[in-house]
N, C-alpha and C positions, 0 to 999 in steps of 0.2 A: 638634717645634718648632711654633710658632704658624703657622697658615695665613695667609701674608702677603696673600692676595688675598680675605680675607673682605670681603664687599661692604658691609655696613652701616657698618663703621668707615671705609671709604674714602669713602663718601658724605658723612659728616660732615666728614672731614678735608679733602676736596677743595674744599669751599667756600672755604677759605683758599688751598688750593694752586693753584686755577685762576687766581686773581688774580695769582699770581707766575709760574707756569710758562708762561703764554702770552705773556709778553713775550719771544718767542723769535726768534732769528735762526736763527735756527738749529739595534755588534757584538751581537750578541744574547748574552744570558747563559744558561747552563744553570742551572736553578733547583735549590735545595738541597732535600733530603729531611729534614724535621724532624718528629719525633714520628709518623712513619708517614704524613704527608701532605705534599703538595707545596706549598711556599710560593710563590705566583704573583708577588708584587710585591716591589720593592726598597724601597718606602716604606710606612709604616703610615698615611699620609694619602692616602685614596682619594677624589678629588674628582669623578670621573666614572665611570659604568658605562654602557656602551652594548652591547646584546645584539642580534645579528643572526643568527637561526637558532641554530646551535651555536657561532658565533663570539662570544666575549666580549672586549670591550675595556675596559681600565682606564686612566683618567688619574690619575696620582699625582704626588706631590711629588718623585718620582725617576723621572720618565719614563713611557713608555707600555708597557703589557703587553697581550699578545694570546693567547687560547686558541682553537684551532680544533676542539677536541673536547669542548666543554662543560665545560671546567675541569679536565680530567684532566692536561694538560700545558700549559706556558706558554712564551712567548717575550717577552723584555724588549728594548726598544730603547734603554735608557739607555746613555750613553757610546758610542753608535755615531757614525759620521761625520755622519749626517743629524740626529741629535737632540742630540748632546753630553750635557751634564749639566743640561739645562733641566727646569724644572717644566712640567707640563701644565695649562693654564688653560682649555682648551675642547676638545671632541671631538664629531665628527659622523660618522655612517656611513650610507651608502645603497648596498646591494649591495656591490660591490667598491670603491666610492669611499669613501675615508677622508680626512677633514680634521682636522688637529690644530693647536691653537695652543699656543705655548710662551712661557714668561716666566721672569724671575728678578728678584731685588731688587738694587739698587745703592745705594751710599752717595753722597749728594750734599749738600753744604753741611751736613754733620752729621746728615742724615736718611737713613733707609732707605726707598727708594721702589721701587714696582714698575715694571718695564720690559718691554714686549712684545718678544719676540725673534723674532717671525715665525710662519709657518705651515708645515706639512708636508702634502703632498698625495700620496696613492697612488691609482692607478686599478686596481691589481691585488691589493687586499686586504692590502696591507702588505708585499709582496715588494720593491718598489722605491718610492723616494720622491723627490719634487721639493721642494726647499727654497725658500721664498718669504719675502722680507723683510717685516717689519712694515709695513703700509701707512702711508705718510707723504706729506705734501704738500711742494711745493718753495717755497712762499711763504706769507706770513701771511694774506692775504685774497684769495680768488678770487670770481668771479661765476659762479654755476652757473645753468643754464636749466631751469626746469620747463615753461614754455611761452613763447610769444612775448609774452605779456601781463605776464610776471612779472619782477621784478628781485630776485634773492636773492643776497646776499653770504654767503660761507661762510668760517668761521674755518679757516685753514690749520693743520693739525697737523704741525709740522715736526720733531717728536721722538717717540721711542718711549717716553719716560718718561711714566707714567700712561696711555699709549696701549696698554692691555693688552686682548687679546681674551678676553671672558668667555663668548661663546657663538657657535655656528656652526650654520647650517642649509643643507641641500642641496635645491634645487628645480629640476627640469628641467636646463638647461645652466648654471644660476647657483649660486653659493655666496654666502651672506649672512653677514656677520660683524658683531658688536656689540663695540666696543672702547672703551667709556666715553669717555675724552677724544677718541678717534679717531672717535666716533659710529658710525652704521650705514653699512656699505659693501657693495657688491655687485660681483662679478666674473663675467663671462661667458666668460673665456678662461683658466680654471684658474689664476687668481692673477697673470697677467702684468700686467694693469691693473685698477684699482679705481675705481669711481664712488661718490660720496657718495649715500646714499639720502635723498631729500628728504621728510621727514615734517612734520606740522603743528607750528607754534610753540606756545608755551604758551597764547596767546590765541585759538587757533582749534581747533575740534573736527573739522574736515575740510579737505582740499584736493583739488582736481580740475583736470583739464586745461583747463577753461573759466574758471578763476578768475584774477583779477588780483591777484597776490600781491606784497607788499613786506615782507620780513622777513629776519633774519639766521639762517643755519644755523649755530648756535653753542651749545655747551653752557655757555659763559660769556662775558661781555663782556670782563672784564679791562681792561688798560690800552689795548687797541685800540679801545675804545668801541663794541663790538658788543653787540647785544641778547642778553641771557642767557636761554636756554631750557632748563629742566629736561628737557623732552621730547626734547632732542637728546643727553642723556646715556644712551647705549644700553647695556643690560645683557643682554638675553635676546632670542632669536629662535626662531620655530617655523615650519616649512614644513608647513602643513596639506595642501597639494597643490602642484602646480607653479606655480599662479597666486595662491593664497591664502597670504599671509605675515603673521605676527603679530610685532610688535616691542615688547618691554617696555623701558621707560625709567624715569627718575626722575620722569617726568611723567604716566605712565599706560600704556595699552596701545593700540597702533596696528595697524590691520588694512587690508590691501589684498586685493581679490579679482581684480585685473587685473595682477598682477606689478609693482606699484609706480606705475602710472599715476595712481591716486588713492588717498587714505587717509582713514580715519575714526579718530578718537581716542576712547577710553573712559577716563574718570577718575572719581575719587571725587566731584568737584564737579559733574559734568555729566549724571548719570543718576539716575533715580528709584531704581533698584535697582543701586547701583554696586559697584565693587571696594572692598575694605577700605582700601587705601592705594595711593598712586600710584607707589611705588618697587617696580618689578616685577623681581624677581631671577631668576625662572625661569618657563618656560611649558611645558605638556605637553598632549598630545592623547590622549584615551581614546575609542576607537571600539569599540562593541559592536554586537550585532544591532539593538538598539532605540535606541541613543543615540550622539551625537557630542558629546563634552564637551571644552571647552577649560578647562584648569586653570592657575591663576597663583598664584605665591608673591608676595603683595602686602604691602608694608611701608610704614609711615608715612614720608612724604617731608618736606613743609614745612608741612602743615596739621595743627593740633592735633586735628581731628576724625578724622584718619586713624588706623588701627590696623594692627598687623602681624597676619597671618593668611593664610588661603587663600581665594581667590575662584574661582568656576567658573561657566561659562555653557553652557547647553544650546541656546541660540538664536542662536549666532553673535555673541555680545557685546551683543545688544540689552538684556539684563538679566543680572544676576549674583547669585549666592547667596554668602554668606560663611560660612566654617566655621573651626574651629581658631583662633578669635580669641585673640591673645596668644602664639601660637607663631610662631617664625621658621622658615619652611620653606625648604629649599634646592633641592629638585628633586622629580621625580616618577618613579614606576615603575608599570607596569600589567600586569595579567594578567587578560584578559577583563573581567569586572565588578569585579575587585578593583583598588584603587588603594593604592599605598604612598607615603608622604610622609616623607622624611628631614628631621628638624628638629633644633634645638638640644637638644630634650628627648626624643631617641629617634625611633623610626620609628612612624608612625601608619598603621593599616590600616583600610580600609572596603570592605565588599562590597555596600553598598546606596547607592552614589553620594553619600557624605558625610552620610547621615542619622545614622549611628552610627559610632563609632571604637573600635578597640582599640589599645593602646600597648604597645610592647616594655617588659618589665621587666628583670630581671637576665638578661644574656646570658652563658651559661656553656656551655663545651664539655665534655661529660661524658667524652669520650675523652682529651683532652689536659689537662683540668683547668685550662684557661685561661679567663680572664674578660675580657669587654670592659669596659674601665674608664672610658670616657668617655661622656658623654651625647650628644655631637654626632654626627650623621650628615649626610653631604653628598650621597650618591648612592644610587640604587636601580635595580633592574632585575629581570627574571624570564626564566628559560629553562625551558620546560616547567613542572614543578611546583616548581622551585627558585627561591626568591627570594634575591636578592643585594643586599647593602648595604655601603657603604663610608663611613668616617668618619675620625676622627683617631686611631683605635687599631686600624687594620687592616681586613680584609675578613671579612665574616660571611655565612653562608648558612643557610637553613632550608628544609625541605620544607613546602609549603603546599597540601594537598589534603584530600579528605574523610576520609582515614584517618590523616593526619599534620597535626594542627592547627598553624596558624602559631605558630612560636616554641616548640613542644614539644621540639624538638631543634635545637641550634645547632652549626655548625662554624665555628671561628675560625681565620683564617690571619694570622699575623704575619710581617713581614719579618725573617728571621734566617738566619744561616748555621750549619751544624753545627760543633761544636768538633772539632778534629783530634787532640787528645791528651787523656790522662787528667787533666792538670792545667789545661788551658785553660779560661778563662771570660771572658765579656765582659758589659757592660751596654749596653742600648739603649733609647731614643735616648740618646746621650751626646755632648755635654751635654744636659741636660733641664731643663725649667722646671716645678717642682712645682705652680704655680698653674694649669697648663694640661694636665698629663699625669702619668703615672707612669713610672718607669723599671723595665725588666725585667732581672733578673740571670739570665743564661743559662749553663747548665752541663750536663754529662752525669755521672751517678753513676759510670759505668764499673764497676758492680757486677753480680754474677751473681744477687743476691737483693735483695729490698726493703731499703732503707737509711734510716737516720735522718739528716735534714738540718737544720742550724741555720745561719742567716745573720745576721751582725751588721754594723752600720754604725758606722764610726768617723770622727771629724773629723780635721783635719790634725794636731792634737796627739795623735792616737791615743786620744782619750777616747771611750768607748762612748756613742752617742747613740740607737740604736734596735736592736731585734731583730725584723726583719720576720717570720721564721719560726723556730720552735724545736722541735727533735725531731719534725718532721713526717715521715711515711713517704712515700717516693717509689719508684716502680717501678724495677726494675733496668735498667741499661744503655740508657738512653734520654735524650733531650734534655728539659730542664725549664726553665721560666721561673718565677721568684719575683718578686713585685712589692714595690716600695718607693715610698711616696707622697711622699717628701721631707720627712717630719715626724720630729720628735724623739719620745721616749717620752711627753713631756707633751702632745703633740698640736699643738705649734707648728711652723711651717715652719722649716727650716734656712735660714741665710743663704747668699748666693752663695759659692762656693769649691770646693775639692777635698775629696772624701770617699773613704774606702776601705771596701770590703766584704770580709768574711771568710766563706768557705763551709767548714763542717765537715761531712764525710760520715762517719758512724759515728765511728771513732777515727782516721781517716786524718789525714795532715798537712794543715793548712788550705790552701785555695786563696785567692788574693787578687786583687782587682781595684780599679779606680779609677773614680769617678763625678765628673763636673764639673757643678755646679749653676749655672745662669745664668737669672735671671728679668728 
């Protein structure tokens, strides 16, 4: 299904939404063995990958997953008392400290809207969890104090709707969160209380403790008559160290070197060598023996001179270089001198600090014969020589070293459960949207030798509309996935409705299943 928290669409949509929404009052699962490999996640939408030594954390559309042995075995937190059935919208790890933001969508006034459902905190590597409510305010307008010379009014965020946490950073005894409508906030007591982070308004490039400031801390003015500041719509946060924090917003990149006492803002319009666009959806730090680079996924916000791409700085933000112009980047992964960037058009890799790039082509698992069918990737990480990537079609890994070049061999993991009987079959995701994904038809041949497989798709009137595979050879007695793209034999997409698929293995009695198409 479509990733409801894709940022760019929400930036466009919330221009209208802010004007309305701020007139406010107000168990772990054992994982299945499929095709000889362990399927780690319960969802095929992997939005976050965080790797800490041998511990790998996945944030998915069906909860949190953790491996403590480099991916050999996994634990899922979906449907536990602490996590329920929430999606994961942000994830941060430092040592044994783990912070997770959760979210879901709700129907309100005929619209499907994202709602932050709080945070989860563990100080023991995920053994026990503290559940924290989504940070909200008690009234619509507060006065917050930056210093004795300043008068700053702040928009009170009294609802969790659109107040969804997109990023988290841990620094010293503080946790920093960016929650779009909820702005940037900081807690020094493990989430018991939260304070708004005061960063520059749109018309200032810096603020400090000796300034006399009068502005509104507000991502939108709305009906309350407050000053609208794109720089207060917070999306991404990076803790370079305990005192140096970077915050990406819809108005640029903000940096403090003293834990938030003062801030400087970098934007497309205020530097000779600027970022490519002011809408900053992700931040990352690459530290090597010779370099300390800050990377930013920078997208056009409100100025037609801005462009989507990637911006990076080697001098602490004083100047920026631009690369991958035209690409929508979602995150960053690092392995020494190598950077991996997941984008809407695959993963880009550079080992010379952005001078040249290689791009993933067809991703195919030679063992399972599965193919990664989508172009979008949301997350990246590395553990030793293994590079990990997540997107809208599962989790993929590849070895990247001097003897195994990047992408020469792929392992693909899809969320699936083994079939329990000879005749059982199912399709996933189900329902599915053909304009956004493919559906997988899952079965086991239950044969002792290689078998011929044919799959046919019928509409509700039992008219044949497509034959995704015909007389293909499949290995004996193992799980298989066959793909259907939601198209008819003439290449056009099917309409919404119920469809039936038929699996014929050799001359056996056909197996049947149902697929629901919703776009």
